[in-house]
N, C-alpha and C positions, 0 to 999 in steps of 0.2 A: 864713385860714391865715397864722399867723405863723412866718416862717423864723427867729425867734429860737430856735425848737425845733430845734436840731441833733440828729443822732443818731436820726433817724426814718426808717423805711421807709414810703413812701406807695404804696399799691396803687391804681393809676389805671386806670379804665376808659377805653378808646379806641373810636372809631366801628367798627361792623361793616360799614360800606359807605359811608355818607354823612358826609363830614367835618364837615358842619354839626351833627352830633350830638354833637360834643365840647363839654363843659360849660365855661363860663368859669372854673370852679374848677379843672378839670383842666388847662387851658391855663396858668393862673397857677402851678399846682404844677410842671408840666413846666419853666416858665421859671425857677423859683426854686430848685429842688433843685440839689445839687452835680453829681450825675450820674445817668444813667438806665440801669437794667438792662433790655435789650430782647430779646425772643425772636428777632427778625431786625432787625439795625440798619438794613438797607436800607429795610425797610417803615416803620420808626419815623422814618428820616430824611425820608421824604416827608411824614409828618405835621408834623414839626418845620419843615421848609421851608415848608409851607403856613402855619404859624402865625408864621414869621419868627424862630424860635428856634434859636440855636446851643448845643449842649450836649455835653459829653463822654458817650460811651455805651460800655457794656460788653455784649457778647453774652452771653445767658444762656438756654440752651435745653436740651432733653432730655439731650443727650449730654455736657454740660459742667457740669450743674446742681450736682453735689455740690461740686466744686472751686470753681467760680465763686461758689456760695452762700457758702462760708466766706470768700472774698475780699471779697464784698459786706458781709457781717456785720463783718468786721475793719474795713473803712473806716467803716462807720456807728458802730461802737464808739469809733473814734478821733474822732468828732464830725461826720462828713459826713452829708448827708442824701441819700437815694436814692428815686427813683420806679421801681417795677417795672411794665412794661407788656407786653401780649401783642400779636401782630399785629392782633387785632380782639377787641373785647369786654372782658369782666372777666378779669383775670389769675387764675390758680389754679383756673379751672374748665375741666377737661380740659386742663390746662396745667402746665408744670413749676414755675410760680410757687407751687404748693401746697407744694413742698419747702422754698422759701426762707422761707415763713411759719413752717414748723416749726422751721427753724434759728434764726430770729429769736426764736421763743418760748423755745427753749432758752437763748439768750444774754440773754433778758430785754429785748430791743430793742423799743422802742415802734413799733407799726404804726398807721397811719391809712388808712382807706379813702376814696377819691374815686370814688363810684359812677358808672358810665356804662352804656352800652348792653350788653345781654346777649341773645345769640341764643336761649338757652333760654326766657327769659321772654317775649321778643318773639313767638316762634313760638306759645307756649302762648296768649297773649292773643288771637291771631287764629284760633286753630284751630277755634274753634266747638265744642270738646269741653269736658268738665267741668274747671274750674280749681281747685275747692276743695282737692283733694289730688292731688299729682302726684309722680312720681319721675323723676329725671334719670339715664339709663343711659349717657351718653357715646357713644363710638364702639364699635361691635361689633368683636370681634377678627376678623382676616383668616383665622385658623386655624379650619378648618370645625368641628372637635370643640368648641373653646372657644365659638364662636358658638352652637352648638347647646345646649350646657350652660347658657350665659348665658340664652338664650331660654326654656329649659324651666323655669328657676327663676321665670319671669315669667308662666306660663300662668294662674295663679289671681290675679295681681296686680289688685286692683280700682282702684287709682289710675291716672290718666292717665299714659302712659309717654312720655318724651321722649329721642330719640336724635339723635346727629349722624351724618351719613353723606356720604361722597365720591361724586361722580357715577358713577365707574367701578365702584363696588361696589354701586350702587343695585339693579340687576337681581337679584343674589343676595339681597340683604336682603328685597326685596319677596317673593320666593319663599319665603324662610324665615319671614317674617311670615305669609303665607297658610297654609303648611304647619303652622306651630305654632299660630296663634291662630284659624284658621278665618277667616270673613268678619266683620270689624269695621270700625268707622269709623276712617279714617286721614286726617291732614292732612299735605300735603307743603308746607313753607314754604321757598321757593326764592329765593336772592339777596336776602334781607331787607335793606331800606333802600336797596338799589341800584336802577339804572335799570330793570332787568327783573324787579323783584320779583313774585313770583307765589305766591298762596295756593291750593293745590289741595285742596279738601275732597272726599274720595273714600272708598273702602273698600279693605281689603287685597286683595280679589279684583279689583276693578276696576283698582287701581293695578298689580297684577301683570300683568294683561292688556294694559294700555295702555303701560306704561313700561319693560318688560323689554327693550326694544330699544335702550336707551341714549340716547334722544332727549332726556331732561332733562339740562341741563348746569348747572354753577355749585354754589355752597355750599348744602347742604340741611339742614333740620332736620325730622325725622319725628316727629309727635305721634300716638300710638296710643291708641285707646279701651281703658279698663280692662276686666277681666272683669266680667260681670253679677254683681250682688250675689246671693248664695245666700240665698233666703228660708227663714226657719225653717219646719220642718214644721208644718202646721196640723192640729190634733187635733180630733176631734168628741167630744161627751159619751160616745158609745158607746165610743170608743177609750180614754178615761180610765177608764170602769168596767171594761172588759176588762183593763186593766193592773192595776187594783185587785184584780180577781178572781184574776188570776194570782199576785199577792203574797199573797193570802189562802191560795190553794192550797199556796203554799210555806211556810205557817205563820205569816204576819203577822196581827196583830189587825186587824179590819175598820177601826177608826178610823185606825191607822197606815198601812194600805194606802191609804186614802183620802187621807191627808195626803201620802204619797209621790206618788201619782198626780197630785194637784193641783200638786205642785212641777214635774212633768215636763210637764203639759199646759196648765197655766194656768187650769183650771177650779177652782171654789171646792170646798174640801174637803167642805162640807156637801151640796153638789149630788151629788157622787160617792158619798158615804156613804148618802144617801137612796136612790139607785138600787141601791146594792150590797146593802142589806138588804131 
């Protein structure tokens, strides 16, 4: 990374628990930028102290993001370089940094990503569930109606679903999962990369029965199995002939009826035609 390139926003991933997970490139970036935009400057200060780095910081969080974002962009446009960090993981994922990237895009400010740990991907990797296609659903709303509506949109979702959850809301979420999705496989990834990391591979029913007492503490990622694939209806030759006969009764020519029935059922047109006549 060359710091000759002034006027850049660096999006820097930080550890989600284990400080050893910070990459050498991330450390070098934090050391060389002009200032850091941090979700919580106290949390970032601990990381900087661990690295032996002193750096000016600006707090950038949910309730000041619009105004501070403009201020950050102004400083970058004047030639300074900035690193945006969140308390843990990749900025911009369930994080106000998303807004800053949009502002940078509007101003034509160059952005560079310095990838690091991500709780979403880490939890998915160890979930034991299908990883080929997945959807990140973030935090569920505390509003009961909004939560219900959100979950109902996912009933037929076939991809693996990933949620963030706080321990004090876990009991309600597990009840909602079981009520909405029935009994499905569920992995609870708790305290990822920390001393008490725990991967609980369970089901929505078992989790609701075991953990609704508030016994699980710490940061959690919930990985939920998607809906089973709906298999296409399987037709017999008899079904195909019946369909063709119905079309003939409605006035279609035998050959056209056989062709149409073949399209629907997957049988060969000649097979159906032969039976039809």
